[in-house]
C-alpha positions in Angstrom: -0.3 -94.5 142.0 -2.6 -92.7 139.6 -6.2 -92.6 140.7 -8.9 -93.2 138.2 -12.6 -92.9 138.4 -15.1 -95.3 136.8 -18.6 -94.2 136.9 -21.6 -96.2 135.8 -24.7 -94.3 134.7 -27.9 -96.4 134.6 -30.2 -95.3 131.8 -33.5 -97.0 130.9 -32.3 -98.9 127.9 -28.5 -99.5 128.4 -25.6 -98.9 130.8 -23.0 -96.2 129.9 -19.5 -96.0 131.3 -17.3 -93.0 131.8 -13.6 -93.5 132.7 -11.7 -90.5 134.1 -14.2 -88.1 135.4 -17.5 -88.0 137.3 -19.6 -86.6 134.4 -22.3 -88.1 132.3 -21.1 -89.5 129.0 -22.4 -88.3 125.7 -25.9 -89.7 125.1 -24.6 -91.7 122.1 -21.6 -93.2 124.0 -21.5 -96.6 125.6 -17.9 -96.0 126.8 -16.0 -92.7 127.2 -12.5 -92.1 128.4 -12.2 -88.5 129.8 -8.8 -86.8 129.9 -9.9 -83.6 131.7 -7.9 -84.4 134.8 -5.5 -87.1 133.6 -3.6 -87.4 130.2 -3.4 -90.8 128.7 -4.8 -93.0 126.0 -6.3 -96.3 125.2 -3.7 -99.1 125.0 -4.8 -101.9 122.7 -3.7 -105.5 123.3 -0.1 -105.9 122.3 0.3 -109.0 120.1 3.4 -110.2 118.4 3.2 -111.2 114.7 3.2 -114.9 115.8 0.3 -114.3 118.1 -1.7 -112.5 115.4 -1.0 -115.5 113.1 -2.2 -117.9 115.9 -5.4 -115.9 116.3 -6.0 -115.9 112.5 -5.6 -119.7 112.6 -8.4 -119.9 115.2 -10.6 -117.5 113.3 -10.3 -119.6 110.1 -10.4 -123.0 111.7 -13.1 -125.4 110.5 -13.9 -126.2 114.1 -14.7 -122.5 114.9 -18.4 -121.9 114.6 -19.9 -119.5 112.1 -21.2 -117.3 114.9 -17.7 -117.1 116.5 -16.1 -116.3 113.2 -18.6 -113.4 112.7 -18.0 -112.2 116.3 -14.3 -112.0 115.6 -14.7 -109.7 112.7 -13.7 -106.2 113.7 -11.3 -107.3 116.5 -8.6 -104.6 116.9 -5.0 -105.2 118.2 -1.6 -103.6 118.1 0.9 -105.8 116.2 4.3 -105.4 117.8 5.9 -107.2 114.9 5.2 -104.4 112.4 4.2 -101.6 114.8 0.8 -101.2 113.3 -2.8 -101.2 114.5 -4.6 -104.0 112.7 -8.2 -105.3 112.6 -9.6 -108.6 111.6 -11.6 -108.2 108.4 -13.1 -111.7 108.6 -10.5 -113.0 106.1 -7.2 -111.5 107.2 -5.5 -108.9 109.4 -5.8 -105.4 107.8 -3.2 -102.8 108.8 -4.1 -99.2 109.4 -0.5 -98.1 109.0 0.5 -95.6 106.4 4.2 -96.0 106.3 6.3 -97.9 103.8 7.1 -100.8 106.3 3.7 -102.3 106.1 0.7 -102.5 103.9 -1.6 -99.6 104.4 -5.3 -100.0 104.4 -7.0 -97.6 102.1 -10.5 -96.7 103.1 -12.8 -96.6 100.2 -13.9 -93.2 98.9 -17.4 -92.3 99.6 -19.7 -93.2 96.7 -19.8 -90.3 94.3 -22.9 -88.9 92.7 -22.3 -89.1 88.9 -23.5 -86.3 86.7 -26.4 -87.0 84.3 -25.6 -88.6 81.0 -24.9 -85.8 78.4 -26.7 -85.6 75.2 -28.0 -86.0 72.7 -25.0 -85.3 70.5 -25.8 -83.1 67.5 -23.7 -82.7 64.3 -23.3 -84.2 60.9 -24.0 -87.9 60.7 -22.0 -88.0 57.4 -18.5 -86.8 57.3 -15.6 -86.9 54.8 -11.9 -86.0 54.8 -12.9 -83.6 51.9 -15.8 -82.0 53.8 -16.3 -78.3 53.0 -15.2 -76.6 56.2 -15.3 -77.8 59.8 -18.1 -79.7 61.4 -18.9 -79.3 65.2 -20.4 -81.9 67.4 -22.0 -80.8 70.7 -24.2 -81.6 73.6 -26.2 -79.3 75.8 -23.7 -77.7 78.2 -24.1 -77.9 82.0 -22.2 -75.5 84.2 -19.4 -77.0 86.3 -19.0 -80.1 84.3 -15.9 -81.2 82.3 -16.4 -83.2 79.1 -14.3 -85.9 77.6 -14.7 -86.8 73.9 -13.7 -90.0 72.2 -13.4 -90.1 68.3 -13.3 -92.8 65.7 -10.0 -94.0 64.1 -8.5 -91.3 61.9 -10.3 -88.4 63.6 -8.3 -86.0 65.6 -9.2 -83.3 68.1 -9.7 -82.7 71.8 -12.0 -80.7 74.0 -13.1 -80.4 77.6 -16.1 -78.3 76.7 -19.6 -79.4 75.5 -18.5 -79.2 71.9 -15.7 -80.5 69.7 -14.6 -79.7 66.1 -12.6 -82.7 64.9 -10.3 -83.0 61.9 -10.6 -86.0 59.6 -7.4 -87.5 58.0 -7.5 -89.5 54.8 -7.5 -92.6 57.0 -10.6 -91.6 58.9 -13.1 -94.4 59.5 -16.7 -94.6 60.3 -17.4 -95.2 63.9 -18.9 -93.7 67.1 -18.3 -90.3 68.7 -18.7 -90.6 72.5 -18.7 -88.0 75.3 -18.8 -88.2 79.1 -19.4 -85.5 81.7 -17.3 -85.3 84.9 -17.9 -83.4 88.1 -14.4 -84.0 89.3 -15.3 -87.0 91.5 -16.8 -89.3 89.0 -18.0 -89.5 85.4 -21.4 -90.0 83.7 -22.4 -92.7 81.4 -21.4 -91.9 77.8 -23.6 -90.4 75.1 -22.9 -92.0 71.7 -23.4 -90.8 68.1 -22.7 -92.9 65.1 -21.0 -91.3 62.1 -20.4 -92.5 58.6 -17.3 -91.5 56.6 -17.6 -91.2 52.8 -14.9 -90.8 50.2 -16.0 -89.2 47.0 -14.2 -89.2 43.7 -14.0 -90.3 40.1 -11.5 -91.3 37.5 -9.9 -88.5 35.4 -7.4 -89.4 32.7 -7.1 -92.9 34.3 -6.2 -91.3 37.7 -8.5 -91.4 40.8 -9.2 -87.8 41.8 -10.9 -86.7 45.0 -14.0 -84.4 44.9 -15.9 -82.8 47.7 -18.9 -85.0 48.6 -21.4 -82.1 48.4 -22.2 -79.2 46.2 -21.3 -75.9 47.8 -24.2 -74.9 50.1 -25.8 -78.3 50.3 -26.9 -79.8 53.6 -23.7 -81.3 54.8 -25.7 -83.5 57.3 -27.2 -85.3 54.3 -25.8 -88.6 53.1 -23.9 -87.7 49.9 -24.5 -91.1 48.4 -28.3 -91.1 48.9 -29.8 -88.6 46.4 -32.2 -86.1 47.9 -33.3 -82.5 47.7 -30.8 -81.7 50.5 -27.9 -82.2 48.1 -28.9 -79.6 45.5 -26.8 -76.8 47.0 -26.4 -73.1 46.3 -26.0 -71.1 43.1 -23.0 -69.0 42.1 -22.4 -66.6 39.3 -19.0 -67.0 37.7 -16.6 -64.7 39.5 -18.1 -64.5 42.9 -17.0 -66.5 46.0 -20.4 -66.0 47.6 -23.7 -67.6 46.4 -26.1 -65.5 44.4 -29.0 -67.7 45.7 -29.3 -70.3 48.4 -30.7 -73.7 47.7 -33.8 -72.9 49.8 -34.5 -69.4 48.4 -37.9 -69.1 46.7 -37.9 -68.6 42.9 -39.0 -64.9 43.2 -37.9 -62.4 44.0 -34.1 -62.5 44.6 -31.4 -60.3 43.3 -30.1 -61.2 39.9 -26.7 -60.4 38.3 -26.2 -58.7 34.9 -22.4 -58.2 35.2 -19.6 -60.5 34.4 -16.3 -61.1 36.2 -12.6 -61.0 35.1 -11.1 -63.9 33.2 -8.6 -64.3 35.9 -11.1 -65.2 38.6 -9.9 -68.8 38.9 -6.3 -68.0 38.2 -6.4 -68.2 34.4 -4.9 -65.4 32.3 -7.6 -65.5 29.6 -5.0 -65.3 26.8 -6.2 -68.5 25.2 -9.7 -69.8 24.8 -9.1 -73.3 26.3 -6.7 -72.5 29.0 -6.8 -75.3 31.6 -5.7 -73.5 34.8 -5.0 -75.5 37.9 -4.2 -72.5 40.0 -6.6 -71.3 42.6 -7.3 -67.6 43.0 -8.5 -65.6 45.9 -12.0 -65.5 44.4 -12.4 -69.3 44.3 -15.3 -70.3 46.6 -14.0 -73.8 47.4 -12.6 -74.5 50.8 -8.8 -74.7 51.4 -7.2 -77.6 49.5 -9.9 -77.6 46.9 -10.7 -75.6 43.7 -13.2 -75.3 40.9 -12.4 -78.0 38.3 -11.3 -76.9 34.8 -13.0 -77.8 31.6 -10.6 -80.6 30.8 -11.2 -82.3 34.1 -15.0 -82.1 33.7 -14.7 -83.6 30.2 -12.6 -86.5 31.5 -15.0 -87.1 34.4 -18.0 -87.5 32.0 -16.0 -89.6 29.6 -14.5 -92.1 32.0 -17.2 -92.8 34.6 -20.4 -94.6 34.0 -23.5 -92.4 34.5 -26.4 -93.8 36.6 -29.5 -91.6 36.8 -31.2 -91.1 40.1 -34.5 -89.5 41.1 -37.6 -88.2 39.3 -36.3 -86.3 36.3 -38.2 -83.4 34.7 -38.9 -83.3 31.0 -37.9 -80.5 28.6 -41.5 -79.3 28.4 -41.9 -78.8 32.1 -38.4 -77.7 32.9 -39.3 -74.0 32.6 -41.8 -74.4 35.4 -39.7 -76.6 37.7 -39.8 -74.2 40.6 -40.3 -76.9 43.2 -37.9 -76.4 46.0 -38.4 -80.0 47.2 -37.8 -81.6 43.8 -34.6 -83.4 43.0 -32.8 -85.6 40.5 -29.3 -86.3 39.5 -26.7 -88.9 38.4 -24.1 -91.1 40.0 -20.8 -91.0 38.1 -18.9 -94.2 38.8 -19.7 -95.5 42.2 -18.5 -92.6 44.4 -19.7 -89.3 43.0 -23.3 -88.1 43.0 -24.0 -84.8 41.2 -27.5 -83.3 41.5 -29.3 -81.8 38.5 -30.1 -78.7 40.5 -30.9 -76.5 37.5 -30.0 -72.9 37.5 -30.8 -69.3 38.6 -31.5 -66.9 35.7 -30.2 -63.4 35.6 -33.3 -62.1 37.3 -33.2 -64.8 40.0 -35.7 -67.3 38.5 -35.3 -70.9 39.4 -35.1 -73.0 36.2 -34.7 -76.6 35.1 -34.3 -78.1 38.6 -34.4 -81.9 38.0 -33.7 -81.4 34.3 -30.2 -79.9 34.0 -27.0 -80.5 35.9 -25.0 -77.4 35.2 -21.6 -76.8 36.9 -19.1 -74.0 36.5 -15.7 -74.8 35.2 -12.5 -72.8 35.8 -11.9 -72.3 32.1 -12.6 -68.9 30.6 -13.3 -68.0 27.1 -12.0 -64.8 25.5 -14.8 -64.1 23.0 -17.4 -63.1 23.8 -15.8 -61.9 27.1 -18.9 -62.3 29.2 -19.2 -66.1 28.7 -17.3 -69.0 30.0 -17.5 -72.8 29.9 -20.0 -74.9 31.9 -20.2 -78.7 32.4 -23.7 -80.0 31.8 -25.6 -83.2 31.8 -29.2 -84.2 31.4 -31.1 -87.4 32.1 -30.3 -88.7 28.6 -26.9 -87.4 27.8 -23.7 -85.7 28.9 -22.9 -82.7 26.8 -19.6 -81.9 25.2 -18.2 -79.4 27.6 -15.9 -77.8 25.1 -18.9 -76.5 23.1 -21.0 -75.4 26.1 -20.6 -71.8 27.1 -22.8 -69.7 29.4 -23.4 -66.1 30.4 -21.4 -65.5 33.6 -24.3 -63.8 35.3 -26.2 -67.1 35.5 -26.3 -68.9 38.8 -24.9 -72.5 38.5 -23.8 -75.2 40.9 -20.2 -75.7 42.0 -18.5 -78.9 42.9 -14.9 -78.7 44.1 -12.0 -81.0 43.2 -9.0 -81.6 45.5 -5.9 -79.7 44.5 
């Protein structure tokens, strides 16, 4: 027979038991089984499946007291029916097996510590499928975190970093951009940012045509349908794909331009005075898919769309002194295209007629004199006949692009 030693150690607050060796148990142990001199293990009660079912009937019986039911919770047996160690959870037997012949108990993962909520999201509140260039949305980056972005319907793009540069399709809708941060174990609460999608355009020759929502160089975070100084935009001389003056530049001093540029700048040959080119050249400042409208297109826009003045317009007498960088006025053409009356920059850089003249370059060149070309112009009172309005190409005017 195998000999065993059971030793009781009396401590002040409780009795501890060591089975297998005459040594003191660990101070935190009530019962220890020592295998220093004898190999073996703890054999749990061997119950058949029927016996387990019988016990569960007792545990759930209405005649069993609440105290006894609570005491039964945690009872451990070996179920010979399925070959698994099981414990009574208080409602049912829970198996600790991990094979396919029985239901395995999955211990819950330790509660994770979610990363802080990212944010705030920064980027343009207003967006458009015809926006000039890309717009990036971002949150302050935290090392070691992975980010998941969610975009509105019709927006596309993905990123695991703290920023995303989405693309808008023609079906893009207004909605909410969301981002969560993950540390690998769990995710943060989302940060949200509401965006508004605008579609800008007007009727030209009884056909709806799409325009950019902003003048080149405007504040693309500004609502294109709420007139403000942020929509004035930059100034371009005819023949350059970079602005001669920014919208926020002071009136003096800035470099002017006294030269003129080739007739072929926008793709026209210059062979005829009223050539209506629709070809885009390498010098066109509009983003891909857009170009500077020709004279015929501007004429049709003014003729076919009702003009609704907006803002505090300047008068002719004070236009020459309208150097106010914060001033603005303009007109809505139809219900979906606002054009600022941003004035112009003269050939020595002076800011003139802001809030009095809306002057926009056309893509139509004029052969004589060869340093002039056509410009589309409107004032508070009227829309001028574009075919008779020419300007020196060294003047700085606004540019609004039309979709090709």
